C-alpha positions as CSV (number, residue, x, y, z in Angstrom):
1,M,-49.6,-80.2,139.4
2,E,-46.8,-82.3,140.6
3,K,-47.4,-86.0,141.0
4,D,-46.7,-86.1,144.9
5,Q,-47.9,-82.8,146.0
6,A,-51.0,-81.2,144.7
7,L,-54.3,-79.6,145.2
8,V,-57.8,-81.3,145.0
9,V,-61.1,-79.5,145.0
10,F,-64.3,-80.4,147.1
11,Q,-67.2,-78.3,146.4
12,D,-65.0,-75.5,145.2
13,Q,-62.8,-75.7,148.3
14,K,-59.2,-76.5,147.4
15,I,-57.5,-79.0,149.7
16,R,-53.6,-79.6,150.0
17,R,-52.4,-82.9,149.9
18,M,-49.2,-84.9,149.7
19,W,-48.3,-88.4,148.6
20,H,-46.6,-89.8,151.6
21,N,-45.8,-93.4,152.5
22,N,-47.6,-94.6,149.4
23,E,-51.0,-92.9,150.2
24,W,-52.5,-89.5,150.2
25,H,-52.4,-87.4,153.3
26,F,-54.5,-84.3,153.4
27,S,-54.2,-80.9,155.2
28,I,-56.6,-81.0,158.1
29,V,-57.1,-77.5,158.4
30,D,-58.2,-77.2,154.7
31,V,-60.6,-80.1,155.2
32,V,-62.0,-78.4,158.5
33,E,-62.5,-75.2,156.4
34,A,-64.2,-77.2,153.6
35,L,-66.6,-78.8,156.1
36,T,-67.4,-76.0,158.4
37,D,-67.0,-72.8,156.3
38,S,-65.1,-71.6,159.4
39,N,-63.4,-68.2,159.3
40,N,-60.6,-69.7,161.4
41,P,-60.2,-73.3,160.6
42,R,-56.9,-73.6,162.3
43,N,-58.5,-72.4,165.6
44,Y,-61.4,-74.8,165.1
45,W,-59.0,-77.7,164.5
46,N,-57.0,-76.9,167.8
47,M,-60.4,-76.4,169.8
48,L,-61.6,-79.9,168.4
49,K,-58.5,-81.6,169.5
50,A,-58.8,-80.1,173.0
51,R,-62.3,-81.0,173.1
52,E,-61.7,-84.8,172.1
53,A,-58.7,-84.9,174.4
54,E,-61.0,-84.1,177.3
55,L,-62.9,-87.3,176.3
56,G,-59.8,-89.4,176.2
57,I,-59.3,-89.3,172.4
58,E,-55.9,-87.9,171.2
59,L,-56.4,-86.9,167.7
60,Y,-52.7,-85.9,167.1
61,T,-51.9,-89.6,167.5
62,I,-53.6,-90.2,164.1
63,C,-51.9,-87.2,162.4
64,V,-48.7,-86.5,160.8
65,Q,-46.9,-83.2,160.1
66,L,-45.7,-82.6,156.6
67,K,-44.4,-79.5,154.9
68,L,-47.1,-78.0,152.7
69,I,-47.1,-74.6,150.8
70,A,-48.6,-71.9,152.8
71,E,-50.2,-68.7,151.8
72,D,-47.1,-66.8,151.9
73,G,-45.4,-69.4,149.4
74,K,-43.2,-71.2,152.1
75,L,-43.2,-74.6,153.3
76,R,-44.5,-75.0,156.7
77,E,-45.2,-77.9,159.0
78,T,-49.0,-78.9,158.6
79,D,-51.1,-81.4,160.4
80,C,-52.3,-84.0,157.8
81,A,-54.1,-87.2,157.9
82,N,-54.4,-90.2,155.6
83,T,-57.9,-91.5,154.4
84,K,-58.6,-93.7,157.2
85,S,-57.8,-91.1,159.9
86,L,-59.8,-88.3,158.2
87,F,-62.8,-90.6,158.4
88,R,-62.2,-90.6,162.1
89,I,-61.7,-86.8,162.4
90,I,-64.9,-86.2,160.4
91,Q,-66.9,-88.2,162.9
92,S,-66.2,-85.4,165.4
93,I,-67.2,-82.5,162.9
94,P,-71.0,-81.7,163.0
95,S,-71.5,-80.8,159.2
96,K,-74.1,-81.7,156.4
97,K,-71.0,-81.8,154.0
98,A,-69.7,-84.9,156.0
99,E,-71.3,-87.6,154.1
100,P,-70.6,-86.0,150.6
101,F,-67.0,-85.4,151.7
102,K,-66.7,-89.2,152.6
103,R,-67.8,-90.4,149.3
104,W,-65.5,-87.6,147.8
105,L,-62.6,-88.9,149.8
106,A,-63.1,-92.5,148.7
107,K,-63.1,-91.5,145.1
108,V,-59.9,-89.5,145.2
109,G,-58.2,-92.5,146.5
110,Y,-59.3,-94.8,143.9
111,E,-58.6,-92.1,141.1
112,R,-54.9,-91.9,142.4
113,V,-54.5,-95.6,141.7
114,Q,-56.1,-95.1,138.2
115,E,-53.6,-92.2,137.4
116,I,-50.6,-94.3,138.6
117,E,-51.6,-97.1,135.8
118,N,-52.5,-94.2,133.3
119,P,-51.0,-90.8,133.9
120,E,-53.1,-89.2,131.0
121,L,-56.2,-89.7,133.1
122,A,-54.8,-87.1,135.6
123,Q,-54.4,-84.4,132.8
124,N,-57.9,-85.2,131.7
125,R,-59.4,-84.7,135.1
126,V,-57.6,-81.5,135.5
127,K,-59.0,-80.4,132.2
128,E,-62.7,-81.3,133.1
129,Y,-62.2,-79.5,136.4
130,Y,-61.3,-76.2,134.6
131,E,-64.2,-76.7,132.0
132,L,-66.7,-77.1,134.8
133,K,-65.5,-73.9,136.6
134,G,-66.1,-72.1,133.4
135,Y,-62.7,-71.1,132.0
136,P,-62.4,-70.4,128.3
137,K,-61.0,-73.5,126.2
138,A,-58.1,-71.2,124.9
139,W,-57.0,-70.6,128.6
140,I,-57.4,-74.4,129.6
141,D,-55.1,-75.3,126.8
142,K,-52.3,-73.1,127.8
143,R,-52.9,-74.1,131.7
144,I,-52.7,-77.8,130.6
145,R,-49.5,-77.3,128.6
146,G,-48.2,-75.1,131.5
147,I,-48.6,-78.2,133.9
148,A,-46.7,-80.3,131.5
149,I,-43.9,-77.9,131.2
150,R,-43.8,-77.5,135.0
151,Q,-43.6,-81.1,135.5
152,E,-40.7,-81.6,133.1
153,L,-38.9,-78.8,135.1
154,T,-39.5,-80.4,138.4
155,D,-38.5,-83.8,137.2
156,E,-35.3,-82.5,136.0
157,W,-34.6,-80.5,139.3
158,K,-35.2,-83.9,141.2
159,S,-32.7,-85.8,139.0
160,R,-30.2,-83.0,139.7
161,G,-30.1,-83.1,143.4
162,V,-33.2,-81.2,144.6
163,Q,-35.2,-83.1,147.2
164,E,-36.5,-80.5,149.8
165,E,-39.9,-79.1,149.0
166,R,-38.7,-75.6,150.2
167,D,-36.0,-75.9,147.6
168,F,-38.7,-76.4,145.0
169,A,-40.5,-73.4,146.2
170,F,-37.4,-71.4,146.3
171,L,-36.4,-72.1,142.8
172,T,-39.9,-71.2,141.5
173,N,-39.7,-68.0,143.3
174,E,-36.4,-67.3,141.5
175,I,-38.2,-67.8,138.1
176,T,-41.4,-65.9,139.0
177,K,-39.5,-63.0,140.3
178,A,-37.1,-62.8,137.5
179,T,-40.1,-63.1,135.1
180,F,-42.5,-60.6,136.7
181,G,-40.6,-58.7,139.3
182,K,-42.6,-60.4,142.1
183,T,-42.3,-63.4,144.2
184,V,-45.2,-65.8,144.1
185,S,-46.6,-64.4,147.5
186,E,-46.3,-60.9,146.3
187,Y,-47.9,-61.8,142.9
188,K,-51.0,-63.3,144.8
189,Q,-51.3,-60.3,146.9
190,F,-51.2,-58.0,143.8
191,K,-54.1,-60.0,142.3
192,G,-55.9,-60.0,145.7
193,L,-55.6,-63.6,146.5
194,N,-55.7,-63.9,150.3
195,K,-56.4,-67.6,150.8
196,I,-53.7,-70.3,151.4
197,N,-55.3,-72.7,148.8
198,Q,-55.6,-70.3,146.0
199,N,-53.2,-71.2,143.1
200,L,-51.7,-68.1,141.5
201,R,-51.7,-69.9,138.1
202,D,-55.3,-70.4,138.2
203,H,-55.8,-66.8,138.2
204,M,-53.2,-65.9,135.4
205,T,-54.3,-64.1,132.2
206,D,-53.2,-65.7,128.9
207,W,-50.0,-63.8,128.7
208,E,-49.2,-64.4,132.2
209,L,-49.4,-68.2,131.8
210,I,-47.4,-67.9,128.5
211,F,-44.6,-66.0,130.1
212,T,-44.7,-68.3,133.2
213,M,-44.4,-71.2,130.7
214,F,-41.5,-69.4,128.8
215,G,-39.6,-68.9,132.0
216,E,-39.7,-72.4,133.2
217,K,-38.9,-74.0,129.7
218,A,-36.0,-71.6,129.3
219,T,-35.0,-72.8,132.7
220,N,-35.2,-76.3,131.9
221,D,-33.2,-75.9,128.6
222,I,-30.5,-73.7,130.0
223,T,-30.0,-76.4,132.9
224,L,-29.8,-79.1,130.4
225,A,-27.3,-77.1,128.4
226,K,-25.1,-76.2,131.4
227,D,-25.6,-79.7,133.0
228,A,-26.3,-77.7,136.1
229,Q,-26.3,-79.8,139.4
230,E,-27.3,-79.3,142.9
231,F,-29.1,-76.3,144.3
232,P,-26.6,-73.3,143.8
233,E,-26.2,-74.0,140.2
234,L,-30.0,-74.8,139.7
235,Q,-30.8,-71.3,141.3
236,Q,-28.5,-69.6,138.9
237,T,-30.2,-71.2,135.8
238,A,-33.6,-70.6,137.3
239,K,-32.8,-66.8,137.6
240,E,-31.2,-67.0,133.9
241,G,-34.4,-68.5,132.6
242,G,-36.7,-66.1,134.3
243,D,-34.6,-63.3,132.9
244,I,-35.0,-64.4,129.4
245,A,-38.9,-64.3,129.8
246,Q,-38.7,-60.9,131.5
247,N,-36.7,-59.5,128.6
248,T,-39.3,-60.8,126.2
249,R,-42.1,-59.5,128.2
250,K,-40.7,-56.1,128.5
251,E,-40.1,-55.9,124.8
252,L,-43.6,-56.7,124.1
253,E,-44.9,-54.3,126.7
254,Q,-42.9,-51.5,125.1
255,K,-44.4,-52.4,121.6
256,I,-47.9,-52.4,122.9
257,G,-47.7,-49.6,125.4
258,K,-48.9,-51.4,128.6
259,S,-47.9,-53.7,131.2
260,L,-48.9,-57.4,131.0
261,L,-49.0,-57.8,134.7
262,S,-52.7,-58.0,135.5
263,K,-54.6,-57.7,138.6
264,E,-57.3,-59.6,137.0
265,N,-58.2,-62.8,138.8
266,A,-60.8,-65.7,138.3
267,L,-62.5,-65.3,141.6
268,Y,-65.8,-64.1,139.6
269,L,-65.9,-67.8,138.4
270,T,-66.6,-68.9,141.9
271,A,-69.1,-65.9,142.5
272,K,-70.9,-67.0,139.1
273,K,-71.0,-70.7,140.3
274,K,-72.5,-69.9,143.7
275,E,-75.2,-67.8,141.9
276,T,-76.1,-70.4,139.7
277,G,-75.7,-73.2,142.2
278,A,-73.7,-75.2,139.6
279,L,-71.0,-77.9,140.8
280,E,-72.6,-78.4,144.0
C-alpha cells in the first residue's frame, strides 16, 4: 500500500482513505456501506445529507472532496471526512455497528502515528490482516514483497515528477496492460470483482503476483538505467517493463501449455469467514 493512500478494513469492508493535511480522510460512501450494508451507499449518503439539511445541518461543510481510485480504476472526486467529522456523520446513521466503528476509527488514527515512527509496523499489520483472512503463508510472502516493490517504484515516480494520483493510476495501467493484456479495471471484470473497494492484487494467484512484481521491478530498473524524467518518459519505461514481464509470461505459458491469467479470486475467503463467524 502507498503511504498516503491506502485501504483499511472494518469487519471485512474495505474503506478507501487518503493522508491529507496531516491526517487521514476516509471515503464517506465506503463508511456508509460498512455501517448500513446498503446496496446503494451513494444514494444513502445523498439522502442523509438532504435529511440533515432540512434540520439545518449542512454535512457537506465538514467534508472535502479528494480524488480516490474508483471501481473503474480511474481517480474520481469523492466525499471524504477526517476522524472528527466522521464521528459527527456517524451520529446520523442508525447502525448497530456505530460503536464498534468508532473504536476502530480511533485505533486506525493511533496506528498511523505508530507507523510514521516505525514503518515496519505497517508491513506487519498487513501481514496479520492476510493471515486472519486465511491466505496461505506462501501467498502472503509474495504479496508483502510485492507491496515493497510497488512502494519503491512509486517513490521513484514521485522523485521524477509524478504528482497527480491519476498519473500513478495511468502508469500502473500501462504496466498491467503490457504484462497481462488487460487494464486494472478489465482484469477485475475478468475475475468477477465488481465492488469499488476490491483490490485486484488481493485476488491474484501466485504467478499473477510474481509477474506483477516482475513488471514493476523491471520498470523501476529501466527507469533508473535511462534516468527517465517526467510523465511521457515514465510512461515509456512503464510499457517497457510490462513488455518484459509479458514476454517471460508468454514463454512460460508456451512451455506449460496453459494461460497463467486466472479467473480465480479470493472471494471464497469472505464467504468462509461469514460462515464461521470469524473476525467479527
